[in-house]
C-alpha positions as CSV (number, residue, x, y, z in Angstrom):
1,X,122.5,108.9,94.9
2,X,123.4,105.8,93.0
3,X,124.7,103.2,95.6
4,X,126.0,101.0,92.8
5,X,128.4,103.7,91.8
6,X,129.4,104.3,95.4
7,X,130.8,100.8,95.4
8,X,132.0,100.9,91.7
9,X,129.5,98.3,90.8
10,X,127.5,97.8,87.6
11,X,123.7,98.0,88.1
12,X,123.3,94.3,88.7
13,X,121.0,92.7,91.1
14,X,122.8,89.5,92.0
15,X,125.9,90.7,93.8
16,X,128.7,88.8,95.5
17,X,127.9,89.8,99.1
18,X,131.3,88.8,100.4
19,X,132.9,91.1,97.8
20,X,130.4,93.9,98.7
21,X,131.3,93.6,102.4
22,X,135.1,93.6,101.6
23,X,134.7,96.7,99.5
24,X,132.6,98.3,102.1
25,X,135.2,97.8,104.8
26,X,138.0,98.9,102.4
27,X,136.2,102.2,101.6
28,X,135.1,102.7,105.2
29,X,138.7,102.5,106.3
30,X,139.8,105.1,103.7
31,X,137.1,107.6,104.7
32,X,136.7,107.0,108.4
33,X,136.3,110.3,110.3
34,X,139.1,109.3,112.8
35,X,141.6,109.7,110.1
36,X,140.5,113.3,109.6
37,X,140.5,114.6,113.2
38,X,143.3,117.1,112.4
39,X,142.1,117.9,108.9
40,X,140.3,121.1,107.9
41,X,136.6,121.3,108.8
42,X,135.6,120.7,105.2
43,X,137.6,117.4,105.0
44,X,136.1,116.2,108.3
45,X,132.6,117.0,107.1
46,X,133.3,115.2,103.8
47,X,134.5,112.1,105.7
48,X,131.4,112.1,107.9
49,X,129.2,112.4,104.8
50,X,131.1,109.6,103.0
51,X,130.8,107.3,106.0
52,X,127.0,107.9,106.2
53,X,126.7,107.3,102.5
54,X,128.7,104.1,102.7
55,X,126.6,102.8,105.6
56,X,123.4,103.6,103.8
57,X,124.6,102.1,100.5
58,X,125.8,98.9,102.2
59,X,122.6,98.4,104.1
60,X,120.6,98.9,100.9
61,X,122.7,96.7,98.6
62,X,123.2,93.8,100.9
63,X,119.4,93.2,101.0
64,X,117.9,91.7,97.8
65,X,114.5,93.6,97.9
66,X,116.1,96.9,99.0
67,X,118.6,96.4,96.2
68,X,115.8,96.1,93.6
69,X,113.9,99.0,95.1
70,X,117.1,101.1,94.8
71,X,117.7,100.1,91.2
72,X,114.1,101.0,90.4
73,X,114.5,104.4,92.1
74,X,117.8,105.0,90.2
75,X,116.1,104.2,87.0
76,X,113.1,106.4,87.8
77,X,110.6,103.7,88.7
78,X,108.6,103.4,91.9
79,X,106.5,100.5,93.1
80,X,102.8,101.6,93.0
81,X,100.1,99.6,94.7
82,X,97.4,101.1,92.5
83,X,98.6,99.0,89.5
84,X,98.1,95.6,91.3
85,X,95.7,93.2,89.5
86,X,92.2,93.2,91.0
87,X,92.3,89.4,91.4
88,X,95.3,89.7,93.6
89,X,93.7,92.5,95.6
90,X,90.7,90.2,96.2
91,X,93.0,87.5,97.5
92,X,94.6,90.0,99.8
93,X,91.2,91.2,101.0
94,X,90.2,87.6,101.9
95,X,93.4,87.2,103.8
96,X,92.8,90.5,105.6
97,X,89.3,89.2,106.6
98,X,91.0,86.2,108.1
99,X,93.4,88.5,109.9
100,X,90.5,90.3,111.4
101,X,89.3,87.1,112.9
102,X,92.7,86.6,114.4
103,X,92.7,90.1,115.8
104,X,89.2,89.7,117.3
105,X,90.1,86.4,118.9
106,X,87.6,84.4,116.8
107,X,90.3,82.3,115.1
108,X,91.6,79.1,116.7
109,X,95.2,77.9,116.7
110,X,94.7,75.8,113.6
111,X,93.2,78.6,111.6
112,X,96.0,81.0,112.7
113,X,98.6,78.4,111.6
114,X,96.9,77.8,108.3
115,X,96.8,81.6,107.7
116,X,100.5,81.8,108.6
117,X,101.4,79.0,106.2
118,X,99.4,80.7,103.4
119,X,101.0,84.1,103.9
120,X,104.5,82.5,104.1
121,X,103.8,80.5,100.9
122,X,102.9,83.7,99.2
123,X,106.0,85.5,100.5
124,X,108.2,82.7,99.2
125,X,106.5,82.9,95.9
126,X,107.3,86.6,95.6
127,X,110.8,86.0,96.8
128,X,111.3,83.5,94.0
129,X,109.8,85.9,91.5
130,X,112.2,88.6,92.6
131,X,115.1,86.2,92.3
132,X,114.1,85.2,88.8
133,X,113.4,88.8,87.7
134,X,116.7,89.9,89.1
135,X,118.6,87.2,87.2
136,X,116.7,88.3,84.0
137,X,117.7,91.9,84.7
138,X,121.4,90.9,85.0
139,X,121.1,89.0,81.8
140,X,119.6,91.9,80.0
141,X,122.3,94.2,81.2
142,X,125.1,91.8,80.3
143,X,123.6,91.3,76.8
144,X,123.3,95.1,76.2
145,X,119.5,95.0,75.9
146,X,117.7,97.9,74.3
147,X,116.3,100.7,76.4
148,X,112.8,99.5,75.7
149,X,113.6,96.0,76.9
150,X,115.2,97.4,80.0
151,X,112.2,99.6,80.8
152,X,109.7,96.8,80.2
153,X,111.6,94.6,82.6
154,X,111.9,97.4,85.2
155,X,108.1,97.8,84.9
156,X,107.7,94.0,85.7
157,X,110.0,94.3,88.7
158,X,107.9,97.3,89.9
159,X,104.8,95.1,89.7
160,X,106.4,92.3,91.6
161,X,107.5,94.6,94.4
162,X,104.1,96.3,94.5
163,X,102.4,93.0,95.0
164,X,105.0,91.6,97.4
165,X,104.6,94.7,99.6
166,X,101.0,93.7,100.4
167,X,102.2,90.2,101.5
168,X,105.0,91.7,103.6
169,X,102.4,93.9,105.3
170,X,100.2,90.9,106.0
171,X,103.2,89.0,107.5
172,X,103.9,91.9,109.8
173,X,100.2,92.2,110.8
174,X,99.9,88.5,111.6
175,X,103.1,88.6,113.7
176,X,101.8,91.6,115.6
177,X,98.4,90.1,116.2
178,X,99.2,86.5,117.1
């Protein structure tokens, strides 16, 4: 299901979140199951399904990374960790080794804080890349870019998300272990 279509939106990545929320509430009011209590079973079921779809769509589109993931899925792309550059994987491996020290209790407070700063810096770097790539996608869409240009850019977005998923996992691990 294309959540952009559910809200009547073009496939853009920089959305007006206040407008998205307003539309969500408007559509939710129209299809709320309470309005269909005396309706035939089919209509009640359709209202329940629409409410679930609206909730899923809203949760997805209001979050920048989930929005990109959804666009990629709609366009037939899927982030794939196997296509991450080896140099990046080596850096992640080194950070993982430092995380093992944290888990084993061998790291002191300063080392943990330095690791936290490094991972956070990497996360911010990827967040910036996602924002830049999202703006570029919107520009390509607005300019009526060719299918080849669009596919090339979607491939780049896929790479960014694949790499950033490693960093998000490291963030979660560090939070769990410290």
